N, C-alpha and C positions, 0 to 999 in steps of 0.2 A: 707297608705304601709306599713309606717320603722316599726310600730309598731306590724302588718303579722311578716315582718320579726322577728321581735324579736322573737313572740312567734315562729315560723317555727324553730330556730338554737335553741333557750330554748329548746322547743319539742324534737327538735332530740339529743339531749347533753344529756336528761333525758332518751332517749331509748337507747343510744348508753351504758350510764352510768350501764342501767339497766340489760342490754345484757350480757352486761361484766365481773357485779358478781350479775348475775344469780345462780342461785340454783344447777347451774347442776354443775359450777365453782366452787363451794363453796363442793359443793359434792365432786368433784372431791380431791377438798386440805382434806379435810374430811376424804377420802377412799383413801388416799393413803397410809398407813403404813399396808394397807389389803388388800392393791394389792403388798403390795409387799411380806406379808406373804407370802403371793399364788404365789406369783412366785420364793420364795427359796423354799416352796416344792416342786413347780415343777421340782426347780434344786435337789433339792435330789433327787426326784423321777430319772431324768436323768442319775442315777451315779448306781454304780451295790449297789444290795441289796437282805435277804432273801426272798422269798415268804413269811410268815408273817412280817415286815418291810412292806412290800411292800402294804398287807392289808392298812396296817395304817396309811401306807402313803394315801394309795389312799380316805382314810375316811377322814382321817384332809384335806385334799388335798379340798374336796367334801365340808365340813363345812367352809373354808377358799372361797371358792370358794358362796356358799352362802351368808354368813358376805357380802363380798363385792359387791356383786348384790343387798341383799338390803340398804345399807349403798346408793351406788347409786342408786336408784331408791325409796326413802325415806328422806322425811326429817328428820329435825335433832333433833328434838323434839321426831321423833316417833319411830327413830333408838335409842336414848338414852333408850325410855321406855320402847325395845324390848329386849335389847343387856345389856342396864346399862353401866355405868364408871367404868372403875376395876381402882379399886389404885393400882401404882402404884410401891411404895412406903413400901407400908406392901410384896412384891413379898421378893422386891430386902432384905428387914430387913430377913425374912424370909431364903433364902437364905445365909447370912451372917452367920444367928445361928443354921443350917442345916456345912456348911462347918467347924467354928469352934469347932461342935461338935462331925468332926471329922477327925479334923483338923492333928491329930494324926495318923490315918492310914492312909491318904493323903500323907502327909510330908513321912511314914517309908515307900507307894508304890513307890514314888517315888525315893525316894533313889535305893532303889532297881532294878527298871528301868535302872535307868542311870546306874546302877552298871553289871548289864547285857549287858546293850552298848556298857561299855567298853569295857567288858571280849567278847563277841563277834569276832570268825577270821573272817576274810571277805578273798575274792578268789579273784581275778582277773579272772572274768567267762570270760574274751573276749579270752585268751590265754590259750591251751591246758597242761595236768601237765605231766612234765616230769619227772620221778625219775631215776636216776642215779644208777648202782653199782657200788662197792668199781672194779670190774671187768665184760667185756662185752668179745661176739665173742667165740673164741677156749678156750682162756685165762678161760674162767667164767667154758666153762663145765670142763674145768681140776681141777678147785677149787672143784663146785660143786663130782666129784670122790672123790676130794680128803677129805674133805672135813668130818670129823666125828664127828661127836654133840655127848657127852656123854650126859644117856638115862635119867639123870637130869633136864638138861637143859632144856628138850622139855616144861614144865611149871615150868619153877624155886617156891617154895614158899614163900622163904625171900629175904633179899639184901643183904647175902656173898652170898648165890647156884647165886645169877645172875652176882655176881662181879667174880664170881673164872668161870662164862660162858663165860663172857666179859674176861679176862681173857687169857681164855683158846682160843676160836676163837683166838686174837690176837696171843699168842704163834704158834697156827699153820697157819696162814697167816704167816710171818716169814717165818717158814719151807718151806710151798709154794713157794714163792718168791726164798729162796735158790737155789728151786728144779729147778720153772720150767724157772729159768734163764742160769741156763746152758746147 
């Protein structure tokens, strides 16, 4: 009777062991990177993209899903035979070579982008833009009627003419202030 109980316990332990370490659980571990790649592609599809990019993502998703499905439903040997084992080191080395080859281009491009980002004027878009003139109301209308802009000041050709026009406007404003306040 005791041998029967021991045999039953041993068989149960073996059955539990086989169930926990079956091909499906090892396949899940083996195929997890492929499933993550599929989820990554699906995440990119949920973002905005152009028509051409959408078609490319659809093709990538189909390939990734097929590869994951084959991995889940086949043995390790048949999966390796069909898809092979890719050498990740060679990919990393080729990327390093490409970056080293084009590093001056990327460095120059990053410097230009950093320069442009710092030079961009940012406006507070939450509030209205208010432009105030020197005069407002009736005084503004009186100034517009009083001010006579010289012809050469309509489109100044050089800095000397621009300076002359600015000084002329200030002189006319001084005269206008004296006459308007009387």
